N, C-alpha and C positions, 0 to 999 in steps of 0.2 A: 557434491550432489550428482546423482545419476539422472541425467535428463533424457536418457534413451527411452524411457517409458512414458514421458509426457507427450500428450497429443495437443500441440499448440492450436491446431485447427478447431478444437473443441472449446477454446477460450474466445468469448465474444467481447464486445466493447460496450454492451448495454449496461450491465450491472457494475456498480462501483461509484466512487467519487470522481467526477470528471473535472479536471483542473486544466485550464487552458482552452484554446479554441477547438471546437468540435471538428472543424474542417482542416485541422493541422495535418500535414502530410505524414507525420510519424506518430504512432501510438506507442506509448511506454506503459505497459500493463504490469502492475506490481501487486502480487498477492502477499499480504503482510499480516502479522499479528503484532500489535503495538507493545506487547510485553516481551517479545522475543529480542534478546540482545543482538542477534545477527541482523534483524530487521532495523534496529537502531543503527547498527554499523552501516548498512546499505543506505539508509536515509541520510545519515550525516556525510558519508563519502560522496554521495551522488548529488547532494543538494545544490551545490554551486552550478554544476553542469545542467541539471534539470531546470533550475531557475533561469539560467541564461537562455535556454532553448524555449522555455515557456514564454519568457518575455518577448522573444523574437517571433513567436507564433509558429515555430517549426515543429513543436511537439504538443501532444495532448497527453497528460499524465492521468492514467486511470488507476486509482488506488482501490484495491479490493481487500477491505478488512476481512480477514479470514478467521472466523471463529473456530477454535481448535478445542478438542476434547482433552488434550494433555493438561494435567492439573497445573503445571507451572505457567501455562499460557492462558488459563481461564480468566485471569485478571484483565488481560488484554481484551477478552470478549466483552467484559463489562464496559470498558472504555469505548469499544466500537459502537455500542448502542447509545453513546452520547455524541457521536460525530454527526454533523449536520451535512447531509449529502446535497442539500439545496444551497449551501453557502461554501462552495469548494475552495475559494481562495482563502477565506478565513479558516477553513478546516485544515488547510495546509499549514497555516501558522500555528494552529492548535496542535497539529502533529509534531511540529518543531518542539513545542513546549512539553508535550507528552513524552517524547523520546528523551529530551534533555533532563526530565525529572523522573525517568523510569526507575532509577535506583531508590527514589523516595517512596513511590506508590507501589512498586512491584512486589513487595512482600506483605502488603496490607490484606485484610480480609476482603471478600467481595463487597460487602456492605461499606467498608471503609474506602474502597476504590470508588464506589458510586458517590460517596460523600466528597471525596477528593475531586472528582469530576465536577460536581456541583459547586462546592465551596471554594476550592482553590483555582479551578479553571473557569468557573462561571458558566458551565454548560448545563443544559437540561436534557433529560432523556428524550430521545427521538424515536419515532416509529420506524425503525430500520429492519424489522423482522423479515419483511418480504425480500428486501435487498440481501440481507444476510443469508437467507435460505437459497437465493439464486446464486450467490457467490460460492456457497458450500457445494451446491449441485454442480456448478460449473467446474470447480476444482476437482470434484470426484470424477466427472466425465472426462476430464483432461489428465487424470492420474497425478494431480499435483498433491503432494503429501507434505512437503517441507516449505517453510517460510524463511526468508523471502524467496519467492520464485518470480523472476522478472522476465517479461517477454517483449522483445522488439522485433517485429516481423517474424522471421523464422529462428531468431536467436533467443536462446533460453539460458538464463544464468542466475547466480545468487549474489551474495554480498562480496564475493571475492573479486569482483571486477574493479579495475582501477578507474578513476575519473577519465583518464586518457583513453582507455579501452571503451568506456561508455560513450564518450564523444565520438570516437571512430565508428561505433555501431550506429549511432544516430545519423551521422553524416552519410554512412553507407546506405542506410534505409531511405534517407531523404533523396539520395541519388537515383533511387529506383522509380521515383515519381515522374 
């Protein structure tokens, strides 16, 4: 991923699913599309480290479901509109399930994906249009084109970060407080 064109200062903390304490010293901002296999890789590799620091109150995870025009990711857009921004902890558990079952729903039609969200995951469609538009506008303003794009302070990275490197970045950012 070429991060040289990304303008991290154009990424805010308002839009997205806020998991953890809002006053946590470190913000982990993650632009994802739940149909993307690389986003699944990031989610699975980072989950233990993220959970540990969420539980300790040292980070706030801000997940920004990024609706993409790419045909292969549009099924993720469907799921995004079933995520409940008002129930962030439960939504994180739903994301675990969505990623774990990505191979099952990832090749369904858009209508079948919606049925999967409702029938298999027990979700109902949410009014996330305004949030989705803010996330798309923010990504465009920051030149974020690829998912996952993760930002911690001035650090920008993708799924290729190891759990050890992630933990080091979180601790480094926490040390700035």
